[in-house]
C-alpha positions in Angstrom: 13.3 -18.9 44.2 15.1 -21.8 43.5 17.3 -22.4 40.7 15.1 -25.1 39.4 11.8 -22.3 39.7 14.2 -19.9 38.3 14.7 -21.9 35.1 10.9 -22.9 34.7 9.9 -19.5 34.8 12.4 -18.4 32.2 11.4 -21.2 30.1 8.0 -20.2 30.5 8.9 -16.6 29.7 10.8 -17.9 26.5 7.7 -19.7 25.6 5.3 -16.8 25.7 7.9 -15.1 24.0 8.2 -17.4 21.4 4.4 -17.6 21.2 4.0 -13.7 20.7 6.8 -13.5 18.0 4.6 -16.3 16.0 1.3 -14.7 16.4 3.1 -11.2 15.4 4.6 -13.1 12.4 1.1 -15.0 11.3 -0.6 -11.6 11.4 1.9 -10.0 8.9 1.3 -13.0 6.6 -0.2 -12.0 3.5 -2.9 -14.5 2.3 -1.9 -13.2 -1.0 1.7 -14.9 -0.8 1.5 -18.6 0.5 4.6 -19.3 -0.9 6.7 -16.6 0.8 9.4 -19.0 1.6 9.6 -20.0 -1.9 9.4 -16.5 -3.3 11.9 -15.1 -0.8 14.5 -17.4 -2.3 13.9 -16.6 -5.6 13.7 -13.0 -4.7 17.2 -13.3 -2.9 18.4 -14.6 -5.9 17.1 -12.1 -8.6 18.2 -9.3 -6.1 22.0 -10.5 -6.4 21.6 -10.7 -10.1 20.5 -7.4 -10.2 23.0 -6.0 -7.9 26.0 -7.4 -9.4 24.8 -6.8 -12.9 21.8 -5.7 -14.0 22.0 -2.3 -12.0 25.3 -1.2 -12.5 24.8 -1.7 -16.3 21.5 0.7 -15.7 23.3 3.2 -14.1 26.1 3.1 -16.7 23.5 3.6 -19.7 21.8 6.5 -17.8 25.2 8.2 -17.4 26.3 8.0 -20.9 23.0 8.5 -22.5 21.6 11.9 -23.3 18.4 12.6 -21.7 16.9 13.1 -25.1 18.0 9.9 -26.2 16.9 8.1 -23.4 13.4 9.5 -24.1 13.3 8.5 -27.5 14.4 5.2 -26.5 11.6 4.7 -24.0 9.4 6.0 -26.3 10.2 3.5 -28.9 9.5 0.5 -26.4 6.3 2.3 -25.5 5.2 2.5 -28.8 5.7 -1.2 -29.6 3.8 -1.8 -26.6 0.9 -0.3 -28.1 0.4 -3.6 -30.0 -0.6 -5.6 -27.0 -2.2 -2.8 -25.5 -4.8 -2.7 -28.5 -5.4 -6.5 -28.7 -5.8 -6.8 -24.9 -8.1 -3.9 -25.4 -10.2 -5.4 -27.7 -10.8 -8.5 -25.8 -11.8 -6.5 -22.7 -14.1 -4.7 -24.9 -12.3 -1.5 -24.3 -13.3 -0.1 -27.7 -12.6 3.7 -27.0 -9.0 2.5 -25.5 -8.4 0.4 -27.9 -9.0 2.9 -30.6 -7.0 5.5 -28.6 -3.9 3.1 -28.9 -4.2 2.5 -32.3 -4.3 6.0 -33.3 -1.6 6.4 -31.1 0.6 3.4 -32.7 -0.1 4.7 -36.2 0.5 8.4 -35.8 3.6 7.4 -33.7 5.2 4.8 -36.1 5.0 7.3 -39.0 4.9 11.0 -38.0 6.9 10.2 -34.6 10.0 8.3 -36.6 9.3 4.7 -35.3 7.8 6.0 -32.0 11.0 8.2 -31.4 8.7 10.9 -30.5 5.3 10.9 -28.9 3.5 13.0 -31.6 0.2 11.3 -30.7 0.0 13.1 -27.3 0.5 16.4 -28.7 -2.9 15.4 -31.2 -5.0 14.6 -27.8 -4.4 10.9 -28.0 -3.0 10.2 -24.4 -0.9 7.2 -23.3 -3.1 4.5 -21.6 -1.9 2.8 -18.2 -1.6 0.0 -20.3 -3.0 -3.6 -21.1 -1.9 -7.2 -20.8 -3.0 -10.9 -21.0 -3.2 -10.8 -17.5 -5.5 -7.8 -17.5 -7.5 -9.8 -19.7 -8.0 -12.8 -17.9 -9.2 -11.2 -14.9 -11.5 -9.2 -17.2 -12.9 -12.9 -18.1 -13.3 -13.5 -14.3 -10.1 -15.3 -13.6 -8.8 -14.8 -9.9 -5.3 -14.0 -9.6 -4.2 -16.8 -7.8 -1.1 -16.9 -5.4 1.8 -14.3 -5.6 4.9 -15.6 -7.4 8.6 -14.6 -8.0 10.2 -15.6 -11.1 13.8 -16.4 -11.9 15.0 -13.2 -13.3 11.2 -12.2 -14.4 10.4 -11.1 -10.8 7.0 -10.9 -9.0 3.7 -11.7 -10.9 1.0 -13.9 -9.7 -0.5 -17.0 -11.0 -2.6 -15.7 -13.5 -0.1 -12.9 -14.6 2.4 -15.6 -15.2 0.0 -17.7 -17.3 -0.7 -14.6 -19.5 3.2 -14.0 -19.9 3.4 -16.1 -23.1 0.7 -14.4 -24.9 2.7 -10.9 -23.8 5.5 -12.4 -25.1 4.0 -13.4 -28.4 2.2 -9.7 -29.0 5.9 -8.2 -28.4 6.8 -6.9 -31.9 10.5 -7.5 -30.8 10.0 -11.3 -30.3 9.3 -11.8 -34.2 12.4 -10.1 -35.0 14.3 -12.8 -37.3 17.9 -11.8 -36.9 18.9 -13.4 -33.4 21.7 -10.8 -32.7 19.5 -8.0 -33.3 16.5 -9.3 -31.3 18.6 -10.1 -28.3 20.2 -6.6 -28.5 16.8 -5.1 -28.4 15.6 -7.1 -25.5 18.8 -6.0 -24.0 18.2 -2.3 -24.6 14.6 -2.6 -23.5 15.8 -4.4 -20.2 18.4 -1.8 -19.5 15.8 1.2 -20.1 13.3 -0.2 -18.1 15.8 -0.6 -15.1 17.1 2.6 -15.5 13.5 3.9 -15.3 13.1 2.5 -11.8 16.9 3.7 -10.4 14.5 6.9 -9.1 12.1 4.9 -7.6 14.3 2.9 -5.3 14.3 5.6 -2.4 10.6 5.0 -2.0 11.6 1.6 -0.8 11.4 1.5 3.1 11.4 -1.6 5.8 11.5 -5.1 4.2 12.0 -5.0 0.8 10.5 -8.0 -0.1 7.3 -7.3 1.5 7.5 -3.7 0.1 7.9 -5.0 -3.6 5.2 -7.4 -2.9 2.6 -5.4 -1.8 3.3 -2.4 -4.1 3.0 -4.8 -7.2 -0.3 -6.4 -5.8 -1.4 -2.8 -5.2 -0.5 -1.6 -8.6 -1.9 -4.8 -10.5 -5.6 -4.2 -8.5 -5.2 -0.7 -9.9 -4.6 -1.5 -13.4 -7.3 -4.3 -13.4 -9.8 -2.0 -12.0 -8.9 1.2 -14.5 -8.1 3.3 -11.5 -11.4 2.3 -9.6 -9.0 1.6 -6.3 -6.8 4.0 -4.5 -3.1 3.8 -5.6 -0.4 5.4 -3.3 2.3 3.5 -5.0 3.9 3.9 -8.8 0.7 5.9 -10.6 3.4 7.6 -12.6 5.0 4.4 -13.7 3.9 1.9 -16.2 3.0 -1.7 -15.3 6.4 -3.2 -17.0 8.1 -1.3 -14.6 7.8 -3.9 -11.8 
């Protein structure tokens, strides 16, 4: 075989290999993530901020905070979240769940010392999986739209992103007039949420971006359908943990 023919054969082989790789990559594309290139860039930015700032602070918070105190802090923020659960439950006509969440809010805010203790659980009022305005829009027939990764806020979809302002408005912390207190409360909530995710990081395998995207979308489908689909990831985590 001449050098020319060898070169042509090599080029053909490279072309076939490149075509196979392109086809394989195309097959792996998630139709829910048409903006993957942009999303990966934002994901890398968020991951860098998390690794440099948020995660170390969360580790420090978990290291110095006694478990009983950490549980109490988580309970307080969970109790505040019942406000959004109630409103969105009513908007979705989930009267039974909204009644349950109302009872939890009233009991834990009083007998539970502002939510520090989950007294309602011991009275038969179990905590739900949580409701937000993105789920409400889904119940009203709004399609999820593309998957999006937002700076600092992380994974969402176009529909769920539209619901974020409503979720923020329904968060009682947003309405604290004293700015330093409000900011400190938000920072504490962030650290508490991030600390709760430290143990889940061991479940991540393969491409981190794809793993988190697929886990998020699967979890959202599970929540929107009220558990009527298989959920292999995060069944023991609240939605806000993502």
